[in-house]
Every structure is written in structure tokens, then in C-alpha cells.
C-alpha positions as CSV (number, residue, x, y, z in Angstrom):
1,M,-11.3,-0.2,-101.3
2,A,-11.1,2.6,-103.8
3,V,-14.5,3.9,-102.8
4,D,-13.6,3.8,-99.1
5,L,-10.4,5.8,-99.9
6,V,-12.0,8.4,-102.0
7,N,-14.7,9.0,-99.4
8,A,-12.4,9.1,-96.4
9,P,-11.5,12.5,-94.8
10,L,-7.8,11.7,-94.5
11,S,-7.2,14.8,-92.3
12,E,-4.8,12.9,-90.1
13,L,-3.2,9.5,-89.6
14,A,-6.0,8.3,-87.3
15,S,-8.6,8.9,-90.1
16,L,-6.5,6.8,-92.5
17,R,-6.3,4.0,-90.0
18,E,-10.1,3.9,-89.8
19,I,-10.3,2.8,-93.5
20,L,-7.5,0.2,-93.4
21,P,-8.8,-3.4,-93.5
22,E,-7.5,-6.4,-91.7
23,P,-4.8,-7.4,-90.9
24,D,-4.0,-5.1,-88.0
25,W,-0.4,-4.7,-89.2
26,M,-1.7,-2.2,-91.7
27,C,-3.0,0.1,-89.0
28,D,0.0,-0.4,-86.8
29,D,2.5,0.2,-89.7
30,A,0.8,3.2,-91.4
31,T,3.0,6.3,-91.3
32,E,2.7,10.0,-92.2
33,R,4.5,9.2,-95.5
34,D,1.7,6.7,-96.3
35,L,-0.9,9.4,-95.5
36,Q,0.7,11.7,-98.1
37,V,0.7,8.9,-100.7
38,F,-3.0,8.1,-99.9
39,R,-4.0,11.8,-100.3
40,K,-2.4,12.0,-103.8
41,A,-4.0,8.7,-104.8
42,Q,-7.3,9.9,-103.4
43,K,-7.6,12.8,-105.7
44,R,-6.6,10.7,-108.7
45,L,-9.1,8.0,-107.9
46,R,-11.8,10.7,-107.5
47,D,-11.0,11.8,-111.0
48,V,-11.6,8.2,-112.2
49,F,-15.1,8.3,-110.7
50,E,-15.9,11.7,-112.0
51,H,-14.8,10.8,-115.5
52,G,-16.8,7.5,-115.5
53,S,-19.9,9.1,-114.1
54,A,-19.7,11.9,-116.7
55,G,-19.5,9.4,-119.6
56,R,-15.8,10.1,-120.2
57,E,-14.7,6.4,-120.2
58,R,-11.5,7.0,-122.1
59,E,-10.3,9.5,-119.5
60,A,-11.3,7.1,-116.7
61,V,-9.3,4.3,-118.4
62,N,-6.3,6.5,-119.0
63,E,-6.2,7.6,-115.3
64,L,-6.6,4.0,-114.1
65,N,-3.7,2.9,-116.4
66,S,-1.6,5.6,-115.0
67,L,-2.5,4.5,-111.4
68,L,-1.7,0.9,-112.3
69,E,1.8,2.0,-113.3
70,S,2.2,4.1,-110.1
71,H,0.9,1.3,-107.9
72,P,1.8,-2.0,-109.6
73,V,0.4,-5.3,-108.6
74,H,2.9,-8.0,-107.6
75,P,0.7,-10.9,-106.5
76,R,1.8,-13.4,-104.0
77,I,0.1,-16.2,-102.0
78,S,0.2,-15.7,-98.3
79,G,-1.3,-17.6,-95.4
80,H,-1.0,-17.9,-91.7
81,Q,-2.5,-21.4,-91.3
82,S,-2.7,-24.3,-93.7
83,G,-5.8,-24.0,-95.8
84,N,-6.2,-20.3,-95.2
85,W,-4.4,-19.1,-98.3
86,H,-5.1,-15.8,-99.9
87,I,-3.6,-13.4,-102.4
88,H,-1.6,-10.2,-101.4
89,V,-1.0,-7.8,-104.3
90,T,2.5,-6.5,-103.3
91,S,5.8,-7.8,-102.2
92,R,6.5,-8.6,-98.6
93,G,7.6,-5.6,-96.6
94,S,5.9,-3.1,-98.8
95,M,4.6,0.2,-97.4
96,V,1.0,0.2,-96.2
97,S,0.1,2.6,-99.0
98,A,1.7,0.3,-101.6
99,E,-0.3,-2.7,-100.4
100,Y,-3.6,-0.9,-100.1
101,L,-3.4,1.1,-103.3
102,A,-2.3,-1.8,-105.5
103,G,-5.4,-3.7,-104.4
104,A,-7.7,-0.7,-104.7
105,V,-6.5,0.3,-108.2
106,W,-6.5,-3.3,-109.4
107,G,-10.0,-3.9,-108.0
108,L,-11.3,-0.7,-109.6
109,S,-9.7,-1.7,-112.9
110,V,-11.3,-5.1,-112.8
111,W,-14.7,-3.5,-112.1
112,L,-14.3,-1.2,-115.1
113,C,-13.4,-4.1,-117.4
114,N,-16.4,-6.2,-116.1
115,Y,-19.1,-3.5,-115.9
116,G,-17.8,-0.3,-117.6
117,S,-17.2,3.1,-116.1
118,A,-20.9,4.1,-116.3
119,R,-21.2,2.1,-113.0
120,F,-18.9,4.7,-111.3
121,G,-21.0,7.2,-109.5
122,V,-20.7,10.5,-107.7
123,C,-23.5,11.2,-105.3
124,A,-26.2,13.4,-106.8
125,D,-26.7,15.2,-103.5
126,D,-24.7,18.4,-103.9
127,R,-23.9,18.5,-100.2
128,C,-22.3,15.1,-100.2
129,G,-19.9,14.4,-103.1
130,N,-19.1,10.8,-102.0
131,V,-18.4,8.2,-104.7
132,Y,-19.9,4.8,-105.2
133,L,-20.1,1.8,-107.5
134,D,-23.5,1.2,-108.9
135,T,-24.5,-2.4,-108.2
136,S,-28.2,-1.9,-109.2
137,S,-29.6,-4.3,-111.8
138,N,-30.5,-1.5,-114.2
139,N,-27.7,1.1,-113.5
140,C,-30.1,3.6,-112.1
141,R,-28.4,4.5,-108.8
142,R,-27.8,8.3,-108.3
143,F,-26.9,8.5,-104.6
144,C,-24.2,7.0,-102.5
145,S,-26.6,6.0,-99.7
146,E,-30.2,5.8,-98.8
147,R,-29.6,8.7,-96.3
148,C,-28.4,11.0,-99.1
149,A,-31.3,9.9,-101.4
150,T,-33.9,10.6,-98.7
151,R,-32.3,13.9,-97.7
152,S,-32.2,15.1,-101.3
153,H,-35.8,14.0,-102.0
154,V,-37.1,15.7,-98.8
155,A,-35.3,18.9,-99.8
156,A,-36.8,18.8,-103.3
157,H,-40.3,18.2,-101.8
158,R,-39.9,21.1,-99.4
159,A,-38.7,23.4,-102.2
160,R,-41.7,22.4,-104.4
161,K,-44.1,23.0,-101.5
162,K,-42.5,26.4,-100.7
163,A,-42.8,27.4,-104.4
164,A,-46.4,26.3,-104.5
165,I,-47.2,28.4,-101.4
166,E,-45.4,31.4,-102.8
167,D,-47.3,31.0,-106.1
168,T,-50.6,30.7,-104.3
169,A,-49.8,33.8,-102.2
170,T,-48.9,35.8,-105.4
171,N,-52.2,34.8,-107.1
172,L,-54.2,35.8,-104.1
173,T,-52.7,39.2,-103.7
174,P,-55.4,41.8,-104.6
175,V,-54.4,44.1,-107.5
176,G,-54.7,47.7,-106.8
């Protein structure tokens, strides 16, 4: 949830509704006020990913602790049919932003405790900037997606090829 939020454009309420999960009430109840709350949290969550990916775990933890205070978890069991019980992380009637952000911040905090902040990533493709959680077995992921990895590798290949051609042309130019 935190990754989806940080990577979302959030230019308008419709873009917010695209990232909201089931149940549908979240999409229906989201307001402009929620959008403003999401935008502020989005920047703070990006800071967590940037701190973690840069090896500044203490700063990532401090920011997550601050976010946990701002978006506290108040778990409750909910269900719409017998046997279909699940946990909600806020009290009944909370704003959409409170429900979503409490879950996102809690989830990211649990991730950090289980795997460390070195698993927080910011895409290595300078044109992207999306964040991700590194789920690779050896913590070697550098890109948010295969698309970005391919685009970056193709660009690097073309740059090396161009440099080699220019170098060859320089060496073939007759001297005076």
C-alpha cells in the first residue's frame, strides 16, 4: 500500500481512487480532504524509502515512528459474512485517508522490522523515481520493474556503442 501511494500521481481525486483497494466504499467516500492528507503522507513515505535505500536506517525508522504517531493503528475485527473475518486498522467511520494510511504505515513498519530498510528501493532509472520493496533472495534489485531495467540497460548499451563509434572515428581521422 505504501509503495502504491508513493508511486501514484495524485493529481486529482480520480487518480487517488485508482490506488484505493477494496472495499468500494473507500473509492466512494474519498474526498478532497483525503487527497490533501494523502499528498502529505506521500512525501513523508518517499522520504522513508530514500533514507532506507541510502543506508540511513535510523532516519527511516524515525520517519516511520513519526508516521505511526500521525496515523495510529486501532485494529478491529470486521466481517460481512460468518467465516469471512478480517482486520481493519482504524475505528469504524474513519476517513478514507485514516484507514488507508494506518494500514500502509503499519505494513511498511512491519516490513522494516522483518527485513531491514536496505530492502527499501528507489528505481535506479533516473527517468523513473518510483519506489519498491526488494523481494529478491539476495537483495540485488535496483529497478522498480522489468520495464525500467530494460530501458536503462538499452540506454547504457546505446551510450557505450555511440562512444565506441566516436572513439573509432577520432582514431581514424588523419593527422595533418
